[in-house]
Structures are given as structure tokens and as C-alpha cells.
N, C-alpha and C positions, 0 to 999 in steps of 0.2 A: 413682731412689729416690722412693718415695712418702712425703713427710714428714708426711702425715696419719696414718700408721700409728703404732701403739704403738712407742716407741723400742726395746722389747725385741725386736721382730721385724726390726729393721734391723741387719744384721751388717756392721760396718766394722772395719777394723784400723788401727792407727796407721800402718802402711805405706801405707795408702790416701791419706795426706795428706803434703804437703811442709810441714815445720815451719820457719817463718821466724825467729821470735824469741819471747822471753818478754815477755808484755804485762802480767803481774801476778802477785802472790803472795797466797796465802791462808793460813789457819791449818793446812790439811792438805795443801797442795801448790802447784803453779804453774799459770798459765794461759798458753797459747801461742797465737800467731797461726799459723793453718795454712791451706793451700790444698788443697781436695779435688782430687786428681789426675784424677778422672773428669769433674768438672763445672766445675773452676776456681772454685768457690764459696769465698769467704773465710769462715773459721770460727774460733771460739774453741775451744780444746781444753783442758779442765781435766784435770789429771793429779793423782791422789792416790795415796799409798803405802798399798796395802791392808793390809800387815802393820802399819804404824804405826796406821792407823785401828782395827784390831782390838786392838792393844796398849793404846791409850788409851781403849778401850771407847766409840767413837763411831760404830760401824756404824749404829745406829738413826738418828743425826743425818744421816749421809750418805745413807742410804736415803730418809729423809723429804725431803731436798732433791731427790733424783732424782724421787721420785713427784710432788712439787709442780710441779717444772719440766715433767715429762711431761704433767701435766694442764692446763697453761696454754695458752690460745689468745687472746692479746691482742697488738696491734701494738707495744706498748711493753715487752713482757716477752720475754726471749730464749726461743727454742724449743730444746728438747732433741731433738737429731737422732738420737743413737746413744749407747749405752753398751757397755762390754765389761769 
């Protein structure tokens, strides 16, 4: 996977990861510790309930977060690798 690509061009499924445990909770979902089965890379996987996001009218907020993280290129800010 070329992680320098726009995340929208990287197609990964949740089945591509081994989920090991929950590492945090947020306002819209949970964050899991996962291992990429293809590369053994350790990743954080944020899961949000799309129906709930739409119900509480926060789609714009979630999309803004995605776009900001996708545009970041700094060693101290997490990189957005993929979305689905």
C-alpha cells in the first residue's frame, strides 16, 4: 500500500485487520487496536455508527475530521490510512 496516496484510493476492509482490543471511546464510537494482516502493522481503527451520525446531524463534523486528517503530513499527527 502506498500510504502517500489519498486515503479514498486505498481500499481496505475491516476483515483485512485482526482486531485485538478497544483502546478508547469517543463521542461517536470506539477506537480499536488492530493489526494489518498483510503487513503486520499496528494501527488504530476508529469505528463510528453511520446511522447515528446521520441521526444526530453530525455528518459534516465527521467529514471535516476525515479531510483534516487526510491532509496532515507531520511526524506528531496520526496519518489517515484508509476509510470505508
